[in-house]
N, C-alpha and C positions, 0 to 999 in steps of 0.2 A: 940731688942737685949740688950739694956741697962737696961731693967727691968722697964722702965717708962710706965707701962701699962695704968695708968689713963691718962697720957698725949697723948698716942696713941689713946685712946678713944675720947679724946677731938678733936684730929685732924680729925678723921673720922666724928665726929659730925659737925665740922665746914665745912667739905667738902660737907656734905649732905645739910647743910643750905645754903651755898653759891651757890651750883649748882641749887637748887630749883627744882620744879616739871618739868619745861620745859627742863632742861638740865640734869636731873637725869639719871644716868647710872647704869645698873644692876651689873656691875663688881665692883663698889664701895661697894655695899651691900654684894656681895659675899666675897670680901676681908675682910670686917668688920666682917661678920659672921664666916668666917674661923679663924680669929684672936681670937674671943671669944671661938671658939671650941677648939683651941690649949690650951687655959687657962682653959678648962673644964667648962666653963660657958655656959652650954647647954641651959639653959632657956633664957639667954641673946641672944644667937645665934638664937634660935627659934623665939624670939620676933622680931629680925632684919629681918629674912626671911618673917615673916607674914606681918610686916610693909611695906616691899618693894613690896610684891605681891599685897597688897591692893591698892597701889598707881601707880604702873607701868602698862601700857597697856600690853595685852597679847603678842602683836607683839614684845615688847622690853624686855620680861621677860622669854623667854624660857630657857636660860641657868640658870637663877636664880631658876626657878622652878625645873630643873633637879638637881641642887645642894641641894635644900631643900628636895627633895625626897630621895636623897642619905643620907643626914644628918639624916632624921627620921628613915631610915632603920638601920642606925648604932647606933643611940643614943635615938631613941624614943621608946615608948611602943606601944602596939597594937592600942590603941585609937588614938594616934597621927598619926600612919601610915594610919588608916582609914580616918582621917581628911584630910591628904594629898591627898588620892585618891578622896575623895569627892570634894576637892577644884579643882582638875583637871577636874572632871566631870562637876562641875559648870561652869568652863571656857568654856568647849566644848558646854554645853547647851546654855550659853549666846551667844556664837558666832552663834549657829544654829538659835535661835529665833530672833537674830538681822538680820540675813539674810532673814528669812521668819517668819513674826510675826504670821501668821496663820497656822503654823506647830503645830497642836494640839497634835500630838503624842509626839513631843519633849517637849512640855509644860507639858504633863502628866508625862513623865519620870522625868522631872526637879522637878515637885511638889512631886513626889513619893520619890525622893532623899531627899528633905527637910523634908518630913514626917518621913522618917526613922531616921533622925538625931534629930527630935524634941521630947521633953518630957516635961511634965507639970512643972517640977521643974526648967526648964530653959526658962524663958519668952522670951529671945532673939531668941532661936531656934523656938519657936512658931511664933513669929513675922516674922521670915525669911521665914517660910513656907507660912504664910498668904500673905506676899508680893508677892511671886511667883504666888499664886492662883489669887490674885487681878490683877496682871499684865496680867495673862493668860485670865481671863474672860473678860477683857476689849477689847480683840481682837476678837469680835464676827463676824460671817460671815456677809458680806454686802448684800447678796442676800438670800431671803426666799426660799431656796431649801433644802429639808430635807437631802439629801445626804451630803451637806456641814455642816449641824448642828449635824450629828450623833456623831462625835468625840468630838465636842465642848461641847455637853451637859454633857459628862462625867467629864469635869472639874468642873462643878457646883455640880454634884452628889458627886464626891470625896471631894470637898471642904466642903460640908455640913457634910459628914461623918467625915472628919478631925476635924471639930469644935465640933461635938458631942462626938467622941470617944477619940481623942488625946488631944485637947485643953479643952474638957469638958465644953464648953460654949454653953449651950442649947439655950439661947436667940439669940446668934449670928448665930447658926445653923439654927434656924427658919427664921432669916432675910435673910440668903442665899437662902433658899427655896422660900421665898416670892419674892425676887428680881429676881430669875430665872423665876418664874411664870409671872412676869410683862414683862420680856424680850422676852419670847417665842412667836412666831407668831401663836397663836392658831387657827386663822381663816384659815390659810393655812395648818397647820399640828400641831401635838403635839407628845409627847413622853410618852407612857404609863409607862415606867420605872421611869420617874421623878415623876409622880403622885403617883404611888404605893410606891415608896421609901419615899415620903413625908408623905403619909398616915400612913405607919408603924412607921415613926418617931413620929407622934402624938400619936399613940397607945402606944409606949414606954414611952411617957410622960403622959400616962393615960388620954389623952384627946380624947375620942372616937368621940365626936361630931365634933371636928375639922377634924378628919380623914374622917368621913362620908361626911362632907361638901366639903372637897377637892375632893374626888372621885365623888361625885355628880356633882360638878362643871366641872370636867374633862369630864364626860359622856355627860353633857349638851353642852359643847363647841365642843367636837370632839369625838363622840362615837367610840369605837374600841373593837374588840373581847377580846383583852388582858386586857383592863380596866374592862370589865364586869367580866371576870374570876377572876381577882385579887380582885375585890370588893366582889364577891361571896365567895372567899376563906377566906377573912377577916371576913365576917359575920359568916361563918361556924366555924371559930376558936372561935368566940364570942358566938356561939350556939344560934344565933338569926335566927331561922328557918323561921319565918314569913317574916322577911326582905329578906331572901334568896329566898323565893317563889316570892316575888315582883320583885326582881332583875332578876330572871330567866324569868319571864313574860316580863319584859322590854327588856331583851336580845333577846328573841324570836320575839318580835315585831320589833326589829332592824334587826335581821337576822334569818328569819324563815327557811332558807334552811340548817342551820347547824345541821346535825344529831347528832353530839356529844353532843350538848347542850340539845336536846330533851332527849337523853338517860340518861345524867347525872341528869337532872331534874326528870325523871321517877325513877331513882335509889334512889334519895333522898327521894321521896315519899314512895318507897318500904321500905327503911331503917327506915322510921318513922312509918311504919305499915299501910300506907294509900294505900291499894291495889286498891281500886276503883279509886282514883285520878291517880294512876300510869297507870291503863288501859285506863282511859280517855285521858291522855297525849299521850299514844302510838297511840290511835285511831285518835287523832288530827294530830299527826305527819305523819302517813302514808297517810293521805288525802291531804297533802301539794302538790301543783302542781309541785314544783321543790325541789329537795333535792341533797345535794352535795355527800353524801355517803349512798344511800338508803340501800345497803346490810348490813351496820352496824346497821341501825335502825330496819330492818326486823328481823335480827338475835336476837337482844336484845328483841324484842317483843315476838318472838317465844320462846326464852329461858325463858322469864317471865311466859308465860302461861303454859309452860311445868313444871316449878318449882312449880306452883300453883296446878298442877294436872288436869288442865282443857284441856284434850286431844282433845275434840271436837273443842274447840276454836283454839287449835294449828293446827289441821287438816284443819280448815276453813282458817286460815292464810296462810298455804301452798297453798291451792287452789287459794286464791287471788293473792299470789305472782307468781304462775305459769301462771296466765293470763297476767302478766306484763313481765315475762322473762322465757326463756327456758334454763337457765344456767344449765349445767350438775351437778354442786355442789348442786343446789336446789333439783334436782331429787334425788341425792344420799342421801342428808340429810333427805328428806321425807321418803325414803325407810328405812333408819336407824331408824327413828322415829317409823314407823309402826312395824318394827321388835322388837323394844324395848317395845312398849306398848301392843302388842297383847298377847294373851294367848300362852302358850308354844306350844300347838298343832297347832296353827294358825300362828306362827311367820313367818315361811318360806313362807307360802302362801301369807300373807300380803305383805311381802317384794318383792316376785316375781311379784306380781300384779303391784307394782309400777315400778319395773325395766322393765317389759314388756311394760308398757305404755310409759315410758321414751324412751326406745329403738325405739319404733315405731315413736314417735314424733321426735326424733333426726334424724331418717332415713328420715322422710318426709322433714326435713329442710336441709338434705345433710351435716350434721356436722359429719365428719368421726372421727376426733380426739376425739370429745366429746363422740361419741359412744364407742370408744376404752376405754376411761377413765371409762365410765359407766360399760362396761363389766368387767373391772378389779375389780371394787368395787363389782359388782354382784358375780364374781368368789370368792372373799374373803369370802362373806357370805356363799356361797355354800360349801366352803372348811371347814370353821370353825364350821358350824352346823353339828351335827352328822347325821341329816336326809337329809343333802344336796346332791345335784346331780350335780357335776361339768360338766357333759356331756352336760347339758342344755346350759351352757355358752360356752363350748369348741366348739360346732358345729357352734356357731355364730362368733367365733374369726376370725379376718381378716388376710390376708397375707400382709406382708410388701414388696412392690415391688418398684423398682427404675424406674423412668420415666424421660422423658425430655419434656421441654416446651420451646417455643420460646418467647424471650423477645421483648420489643419494638424496640430495636436496631438491631434485627435480629439474635442475638446470642442465643445459646441454653443453658439452665440451667437444671442441674440434680436435682431431688427432689425425696423424698420418699412418697409413697401414700399407703393407706390402701384399700385392695380389700376384701370386705365382701362376704361370701358365698351366702347369700340371694340376694346380688346385682348381683352376677354372674348368679344365677338361673334366676333372672328376665331378665338379659341381654340375656341369652340363649333363653328364651321364646320369647323375642322380635325379636331375630334373626330368630327363627323358623317361627314366624308369618310373618316376612318380606319376607323370602324365599317362603313361601306359597303364599303370595300375588303376588310376582314376577312370580311364576309358573302359577298362575291363569291368570295373564295378558298375559303371553306368549301363554297360551292355547287359550285364546280368540282371540288373533291375528292370530294364526294358523288356528282356525276354520273359522275366517272371510276370510282369504286368500283362503282356500279350497272351500268355498261357491262361492267366486268370480270366481275361475277357472271353477267350474262346470257350472256356468251361461254362461261363455264365450263359453264353448264347446257346450252348447245347442243352443246358438245363431248361432254358425258356422254351426251346423248340419241343422238348419232350413233354413238358407240361401242357402245351397247347395241343 
């Protein structure tokens, strides 16, 4: 009130010195900062708030932090307000990781916060982000179980990317990758994402040899489908097709049941103009005893021979496939193929022949829904072709009837069934034969009884 501002500052300073860190109180700093704010010494007030927040524990500085937030909203610019928000988030993250050191999601959020605030012109911000990453990666899982390492590995990957892109320290980024490689328990499991990211890092540094060495080491230690695909993709980008062939061969030795790999390898040879290699690969593939998706492989091979115009080979493949499966889609595809490649005058005849064979086979197997799907496809052909006769299909079309069946628990369940006309005719013939057989049995019994009666009468006459 007397205007002795410098002496008032001295008093505040003496109070802070005398109280020391053990007895420091947030209200002293609040009063000091408000004093400077009244004098419009905003930078002094800001420095007081920051000094206090750095030294007071969170449990004793809540009111101080609220006053600092209010101060920045009133007198600070956008950058200062963002700093306040970041400071509050830091405090929350620090409390969370102190409570659970292995909370990797919180460590990732904390590191991301520091990354957003870091830029190359400010070495302190870079070091602050590094410090968070170093603290985080030090808390590695204590058990070699992959589910526990899944989130932890992202700390290393993000750390390496931070050093490469934000800090722009290539040497340090490489050290991060190498340190992570030493830490991972490769004998138990590995992470393809780590190896692929490291390989592409070396590619960006124009060190192709190091990238190949890394992926080769990864496949040697713990081969995985994703590693092979990533390595093949890299060599394709480099246009090293001979290396790609070698990798595909190694991949198929590792997992010969993977149909996608066979198809991709064959497509590569086709793209390079090696039709004979492509066909040889398909022949090897379909001879494998076990395949994960054989339908994909067979379709690719059939499409390949069709595109080459080798229709006899395509027809032969359909024949081989039908010895393995009677799936209705295969029959429909064969009929469509015959319709497409036959002469105009013979198209319908060729397709009908296949549909009739298929219908007969599916009927033998008792596959009613498949027969219905086949008739629908057949009907579409008869309708679209100007020489078609839909009545051929219409007379085979089934009726959809509602039936009941008893379940294991004794309850009844309603379901819909298809009743085909040829099944009804066959059933009627069976009923007629059964009735005839029953009539014949009754006739034999009546004849036998009449003969017995006559013999008894003759015996009675003789005795009398």
